C-alpha positions, 0 to 999 in steps of 0.5 A: 683686430678682426677684419671688418668684412661685407660680403655682396652678392649680385645678379644682373639682368641687363649687362655686364656690370660693376657695384662699387662699394665706397667710404667717404668717396674712397672706392674700397672694392668692386664686385661684378656680374655678367649679363643675365647672370642667375647665379649671383656673383659674391665678393668680399670687401674689407672696410673701415669700421663705423664709416657709412658705406655707400653702394653704387652701380652703373647708370642703366644696369638692373642690379639686385644685390644683397649685403651680409656682414661677415665680421663688422663692428657695431655702428657700421651704416650701409646706403644705397644709392638711387643715382645709378638708373632706374632701378636702384636695388634695395641692399639691406643695412647691417648693423645700421646707424641711424643717419643724422640727417634722418628729416631728409628721409620724409617725403610727401604720402600719396593721396589716397596711400601711405597713411593718408586714408584716415584723414579722409574718412570720418573723424573719431566724433563723427565729422566728415573727413577732409581732402588730402593735401599733397603739396607736402612742402608748403606745410612741412619744416625741417631742421637738423634734428627735427620735422614738424607739420603746420596743421590746416583745414585739410588732410596733411601726411608725410612718410618715409615709405620712399626712402626708409622702410624696416622690419621689427624685432630680431633681424630689425628694429629693436627700438625707436626714440623721439621727442615731441611738441604739439601746440595749439592743438585745441579747436574752436569747438573745445576738442583736440586735433586728430594728429599722430606719429605712427608706423605701419606697413602695407598692405594695412591691417590693425595688428601691424600698427603702432601709434606712438602718439595719436590724438583722440583715438584711444583710451582718451580725448587727449594724447594717446598711444595705441595699437589700432585698438589692439593691445593695452592702450594708454594715455599721455595727456588727458584732454583737460591738459594745459597747452602744450603736449611735450615729452619723450617716446621710448618704444622696444620692440622683440620677436616671440618664440611664435614670431610675433613682434612684442612692442611696449611704448613708454613716455616721459610724462607718466609711468604709463606703458603701452604694450601690445603683440604684433603680427610678424612678417608674412612676406607680403609686407612692404616693411614698416615706415613713419607716418606723420600727419594732421587732419583738418582744424580751424585753428591756424597755428596747430604744429607737431613737431618730431625732434632726435628720432633715433632708431636702433637695429636694422633698416632699409634706405636710399639716403 
């Protein structure tokens, strides 16, 4: 049986520090770095396959670490732990296994950032934008395997930028799947509310956005898959469809020879497949993150629910 090894390299810029690698609260090994270490200390730890790893450091130390699998079976999930000081290191995950408690990755978006800007601008039919509502706990509902926003007369947005970022394609996320349900989306004027579940990375550009589901933007006035106006955008539900909107989404990502990212988005409602080519990473991005948001509506019972979200590939997280 092959050894299941993980190499941890550590640089410490405050004082002597020790990083512990644990599984099920058992210390599997440690890696130490001296004060003002320029050359990282590298240690190799033998771990149990398929069991989550937690990387923890002593409080108040400024640790910078990198993680690489030498020989790790699929399904190993490496976590970082933000409880060990003001500067927790964003350790890369290795052959990540998406956590079952994924709804906890979502927190409120910062007004003016993290996907809130679009809602405060004009709507697709030219109506003035709404006011950003930062009280996300008041309008967000979670279960063990779902997260939902109850829409209102303002802009409501949650995202994973604080707790989960990822690249797309080779070395990053290769597939995203989820189920969705949107109820009571028709407003008093007969139009659907503008809402979306999507990913992008900062600083925003239209060649680095995937709108898995978005209403009113795209080729139809109902629910669409689109790419901020790029690529081949498709209709999921026409505006004339009977409520609710329900279905599943599968998005696949692969890296082209020129470094760009090929994306395809299919749905369970019809055979339409949206495709686009995304710009590859330039080194300035934060990494992609999920955004779920709703624009103002006069229908008080409008709710968008995302459930059974699963991510395949490698991502960075602090859960």
